[in-house]
N, C-alpha and C positions, 0 to 999 in steps of 0.2 A: 503494500499500499504506499509506503514511504517513496519507493521508486516511482510509482505511478504519479503520485502527487508532485514529486520533484519535476518529472518530465512535463507535466501540465504547467507548473510554475514557470519553468525555463521557457516553454513555448509562449506563454502569455507575456513574458518580459523580453521576448525577442532574442533570447540566448539560445540560438539554434544549435550550436555545436554541443553545448551542455545538455541540451534536450535529446539530441541524437545519441549521446553517450548513454544517457539513462534509458532510452528506448532500446538500445542495443542489449543492455543488461536484462531488460524486460523480455526480449525475444528469446533469452536463454533460460529464463527462470519461471516465467508465468505458466500456469497450468492450462490455460485456454489456448487451443491451436490457432484460433482466429486472431486472438490478441497477439500471439507470437509473430504470426505473419505480418499483421498490420504494423506492429512495432518495428520490425526489421526493415520493412519497405519504407516506412516513414523516416527511419534513421538514415537509410541510403539516400533518399530524396533531400534530406536536410543537409547532409554532407555535400552532396553534389551542388545544391543551390548556393552553398557557401564556399565552393571551389576547393573543398577538402577532398581531392580526387582519390588519393590513396585510400582514405577511410571509406569513401563511397564505393570504390571497387571492392573493398573487403566486405562490406555489408551486402552489396548486390551478389557477389559471389557466394556468400553464405546463404542468401535467399534462393538462388537457382539450384544450389546443391540440395536443399532441404525441401523445396516446395515447387514441384513441377506442375501443380494445379493450384489455382485455375490457370488455364492456358494463357488468357489475355495478360495477366500480371507476369507470368513466367517469361513470355516472349518479349514483353516490354522491358523486363529486367535484362534480358540477354542483349537487347538493342542498346540500352543505356551503357552496358559494358563495353560494346563496340565503340561507342562515342567517347567514353572516359578514357579508354586506352589510346585512342587517337589523340586526345588532348594531352596526354603525357608522353606522346611520341613512341608509343609501343604498338606500332602498326602490325607487326607479326601477330601479337597477342590479340589485337582487334580482329584480325582475319580468322583466328581460331574461333572466336565467338560468332563471326559471320557464318562460318561452316556449321557451327552448332545450330544456329537459327535455321539454316537451309535444311539440315537433316531433321530437325524437330518438325518443321512445317510440312515436310514430305510425308511424315507419319500420321499427321493429324487429319481427321475427316473434315470435309468442307463445312459440315454443319456447325462446327465450333469456331470457325474462322470468321473474321470480320474485316472491315475496310482498313483498320489500323494494322492488324496482323498481316494482311496482304501487302501493305505498304512496307512494313518491316522486312518481310520475306523477299520482296522484290528488290529492295535496297541491298539486302545480303547477297543476292544472286548478282547484282551489278558489281558489287565490291569483289567478288570472287572472279567475275568475268574480266574486270580490269586488271586484276593480279595476274591472271593467265595471259592476258593481252600484253602486259609488260614483259612476261617471261618469253612470249612469242617474239616480241621486238628485239629482245637481246640475242636471240639465236641467229648467227650469221651462217649463211650457206657457203661454207668453206671446208677444207679438209679437217677431219674425215667427212666427206660430203654425205655419204649414206646415213651416217649416225646423226649428223645435224639436221638433215632433211626430215628424218623420222621424228626427231625431237620437236622441230618447228611445226610439223603437221599435227603432232599430239597436242601441243600447247594451243594451236589455232583451234582445233576441234573442241577442246575443253572450254576455251573462251567463248566460242560460237554457242555451245550448249547452254552455258550460264546466261548469255545475253538472250537466248531464245526463252529460257525459263523466266527471266526477269520480265520479259515482254508479255508473257502469258497471264500475268496477274491483272492486266488491264489498267495499270497506273500510267497515266498519260506521259508524265515526265520520264520515267525509266523506259517506257516502251519507245519513245522517240529516240532517246540516246542508244538504246539497244539496236534498233533497226539500222541507224546510221553506222554504228560501230561494226555490225556484221558485214555490211557492205565494204567498209573501209579495210577490215582485216583480210577479206578475200582479195581486195585490190593490192594491199600491201604484200600479200603472199605471192601474187603473180609478178610484182615488181622485184621481189626478192629472188624469184627464180631467174628472171631475166638478168639480174646483176650478180648471180651466183658465180663462184669460182669455176673456171673451165679447167678440166684436168690437163696438166702440162705435157703429158706423154703423147697427146694426139697430134697427128700430122695435119697439114692444112685442110685437106679434104675431110678428114674426120671432125676437125674443129667446125667446119662449115655445116656438116650434117648434124653435129651435136647442137649447135646454135639454133639450127632450124627446128629440131625436135624440142628444144627448150622453149622456144617462142610458141610452138603449138601447145605445149602444156600450160604455159602462162596464160 
């Protein structure tokens, strides 16, 4: 009771961090499951609003570990983890949470999804598509050509698949970017083929035939 009263007193007096700390304590001690969930979520939000990013991440991580239901709060907490990790420049960790969102959304029936969860899932797919697109751009078609070509096609296809999934949610903003990006990645791939390294052991006739076949593929 003292902890509850303290949290209320701190909230009423605009001492958000102190309130968040008391709410975190409640989330581990209170007997009511609803109260535990609400306390932890509120603590995470208070930390985040006051730019205590490390504490906010800790609270949100505790929440998603313990409470996969209800779905709306769970996926929102995952989304906030992607944002918070970006804010502290931990982009790889942010991508880990994006993958989690994408995986969780695939397993959920459409009946429990809503416009907000679709927005979050679409953004996760876009983040993963961009990451694969960046990997695609970094691969140069040079020796060993067979290995690099295989890797470039793999990253291209992964990126295209994520872009297509992002578009499927019907979110105008991501659908527009996804459609454009799919067109661009195919164009970039054809240009990469045209500019790829030509094997040095070919004679003049072979080089001409090789270039002709390469242009046809592009």
